[in-house]
C-alpha positions as CSV (number, residue, x, y, z in Angstrom):
1,M,0.0,0.0,0.0
2,E,1.4,3.4,-1.0
3,N,1.7,5.9,1.7
4,K,2.2,9.3,0.0
5,I,4.2,12.0,1.9
6,L,2.7,15.5,2.2
7,L,4.3,18.9,2.5
8,E,3.4,19.2,6.1
9,D,4.8,15.9,7.1
10,V,8.0,15.5,9.1
11,V,10.3,12.9,8.0
12,I,13.6,11.3,9.5
13,Q,16.0,8.6,8.2
14,N,15.2,5.1,9.5
15,K,18.2,4.7,11.7
16,E,18.3,0.9,11.1
17,I,19.4,1.6,7.5
18,D,23.1,1.5,6.8
19,A,24.2,4.3,4.4
20,T,27.8,4.7,3.0
21,D,29.2,7.6,0.8
22,L,30.7,6.4,-2.4
23,N,32.1,9.0,-4.8
24,G,29.5,11.6,-4.0
25,E,26.6,9.1,-4.0
26,K,25.1,7.1,-1.1
27,V,24.7,3.4,-1.1
28,M,22.0,2.3,1.4
29,M,21.3,-1.2,2.6
30,N,18.3,-2.5,4.4
31,L,19.8,-5.8,5.9
32,D,16.5,-7.0,7.2
33,K,14.9,-7.0,3.7
34,G,18.0,-7.8,1.7
35,Q,17.7,-4.6,-0.3
36,Y,20.2,-2.0,-1.4
37,F,19.8,1.4,-3.0
38,M,22.1,3.9,-4.6
39,L,21.2,7.6,-4.5
40,N,22.6,10.4,-6.8
41,E,24.0,13.7,-5.6
42,V,20.6,15.4,-4.9
43,A,18.9,12.3,-3.5
44,S,21.9,12.0,-1.2
45,R,21.4,15.7,-0.1
46,I,17.9,14.9,0.7
47,W,19.1,11.9,2.7
48,D,21.5,14.0,4.6
49,I,18.8,16.6,5.4
50,T,16.6,13.9,6.8
51,D,19.4,12.9,9.5
52,E,17.2,15.0,12.0
53,P,13.3,15.3,11.8
54,T,12.6,17.7,9.0
55,K,9.3,19.1,7.6
56,V,9.1,18.1,3.9
57,S,8.4,21.9,3.1
58,E,11.8,22.8,4.6
59,I,13.6,20.1,2.7
60,I,12.1,21.7,-0.6
61,S,13.1,25.2,0.6
62,T,16.7,24.0,1.3
63,L,17.0,22.4,-2.3
64,L,15.6,25.5,-3.9
65,E,18.3,27.6,-2.3
66,E,21.0,25.0,-3.3
67,Y,20.1,23.9,-6.8
68,E,18.8,25.7,-9.9
69,I,15.2,24.3,-10.0
70,D,11.7,25.7,-10.1
71,N,9.5,25.3,-7.0
72,E,6.8,23.1,-8.8
73,T,9.3,20.6,-10.1
74,C,11.2,20.5,-6.9
75,E,8.1,19.9,-4.8
76,K,6.7,17.2,-7.1
77,T,10.1,15.3,-7.2
78,V,10.9,15.6,-3.5
79,I,7.4,14.3,-2.6
80,E,7.6,11.4,-5.1
81,F,11.2,10.5,-3.9
82,L,10.3,10.7,-0.2
83,S,7.1,8.6,-0.8
84,K,9.2,5.9,-2.4
85,L,11.7,6.0,0.5
86,N,8.8,5.7,3.0
87,N,7.3,2.9,1.0
88,V,10.5,0.8,1.4
89,D,11.0,1.9,5.1
90,L,14.1,4.0,4.5
91,I,12.4,7.0,6.1
92,V,9.9,7.4,8.9
93,K,7.1,9.8,9.1
94,K,6.8,11.5,12.4
């Protein structure tokens, strides 16, 4: 069942996930499920931001300051990405 992330949600990394930096990207492993994931630079930045509980709208604001992207595209992309992370238990909604 898909659990969509909303702008007002607060999210944090699932601390049971092992993540390692590899040439500017992150490799993440969910040992319980036998899954691994590789994140590009922007996805890695989102992962770093979620080290502490963070409101989704704040993540978007941070990315808008750091990258050349329009608000609508950033919002849509971040929500889709965080929803995927949530659906595979890599992040937790607070």
